[in-house]
VOGU-3710 file (C-alpha; in Angstrom, 3 decimals, decimal comma):
1> mterptldla> 0,000/0,000/0,000  1,350/3,448/-0,935  1,874/5,938/1,864  -0,259/9,064/1,437  0,883/11,609/4,045  -1,311/14,414/2,675  -4,380/12,575/3,957  -3,081/12,883/7,525  -2,485/16,643/7,420  -4,624/19,126/9,338
11> leldpqvalr> -5,470/21,741/6,702  -7,462/24,937/6,303  -8,232/27,625/3,759  -5,664/30,385/4,014  -7,316/33,299/5,858  -6,261/35,616/3,015  -8,368/33,622/0,535  -11,880/34,558/-0,520  -14,102/32,104/-2,379  -16,685/33,225/-4,887
21> pepfgalayh> -19,186/30,493/-5,746  -19,582/29,784/-9,458  -21,666/27,215/-11,390  -18,506/25,148/-12,037  -17,261/25,328/-8,411  -15,611/28,543/-7,189  -13,022/31,199/-7,827  -10,452/31,456/-5,054  -8,669/34,804/-4,743  -5,622/35,144/-2,497
31> ygnrrlvfmk> -5,320/38,734/-1,299  -1,679/38,251/-0,265  -0,204/36,994/-3,542  -3,064/38,259/-5,748  -3,443/34,840/-7,352  -6,794/33,757/-8,786  -7,431/30,012/-8,817  -10,337/28,142/-10,399  -11,770/25,405/-8,209  -13,394/23,339/-10,939
41> hpdvvavata> -15,797/21,156/-8,995  -18,363/21,890/-6,262  -17,204/18,819/-4,295  -13,663/20,223/-4,090  -15,096/23,518/-2,836  -17,132/21,676/-0,185  -14,052/19,792/1,003  -11,885/22,941/1,013  -14,390/24,888/3,096  -14,807/22,010/5,577
51> lsehdslaat> -11,087/21,367/6,156  -10,818/23,467/9,306  -13,661/21,515/10,950  -11,796/18,173/10,863  -8,525/16,712/12,111  -7,202/15,682/8,701  -7,887/15,669/4,983  -9,031/12,035/5,280  -11,504/12,965/8,031  -12,801/15,840/5,892
61> ltacgvnear> -13,263/13,608/2,846  -15,159/11,094/4,978  -17,348/13,798/6,534  -18,140/15,244/3,099  -19,220/11,817/1,844  -16,497/11,508/-0,800  -16,182/7,906/-2,002  -12,739/6,539/-1,127  -12,153/5,634/-4,791  -12,164/9,399/-5,527
71> wpsfekaivg> -9,684/10,296/-2,764  -6,563/10,256/-5,007  -8,069/12,895/-7,308  -9,113/15,029/-4,324  -5,678/14,645/-2,788  -4,101/15,814/-6,052  -6,457/18,822/-6,188  -5,722/19,731/-2,549  -1,952/19,484/-3,131  -2,388/21,863/-6,089
81> lmeshvirqr> -4,349/24,277/-3,897  -1,597/24,066/-1,279  1,016/24,911/-3,923  -1,104/27,940/-4,888  -1,330/28,947/-1,196  -5,128/28,667/-1,240  -4,965/25,924/1,394  -2,351/25,687/4,093  -1,355/23,287/6,812  -3,031/24,172/10,071
91> attehpttap> -0,931/24,671/13,176  -1,588/21,670/15,374  -2,400/22,661/18,919  -4,039/20,618/21,598  -7,746/21,111/21,884  -8,536/22,740/25,259  -10,745/19,825/26,314  -7,964/17,292/25,696  -5,089/19,242/27,256  -3,651/17,599/30,360
101> ptteppttee> -4,734/19,193/33,643  -2,286/21,584/35,245  -0,757/20,692/38,567  -0,117/24,299/39,577  -2,371/25,856/42,224  -4,735/28,615/41,013  -3,467/32,193/41,157  -5,034/34,772/43,439  -6,840/36,273/40,466  -8,451/32,911/39,690
111> taa> -9,539/32,328/43,282  -10,937/35,862/43,618  -13,248/35,418/40,658
//
């Protein structure tokens, strides 16, 4: 089985990107590099806009109902959007609910509240 590391990445639309819906999919405009990119399929647009809601590209594809047989084409499209700086890798930080508890006592400000 071929390793596909892109599927494990936590991704998001670059905050400098605006999407304009079109009948074919969407136009993505990056305000930082002034690049205009055509997103040629509505399914790709749906996946791109849902990326920040999921832990990985694979989780996003699953949540969007994309058949696994289509994943290689989506992965290729997402890699292209990453190269165009439309999509970027998300900084991975621990979710506040899963962070380990602190062992330090509360500060006076916390106890006064």
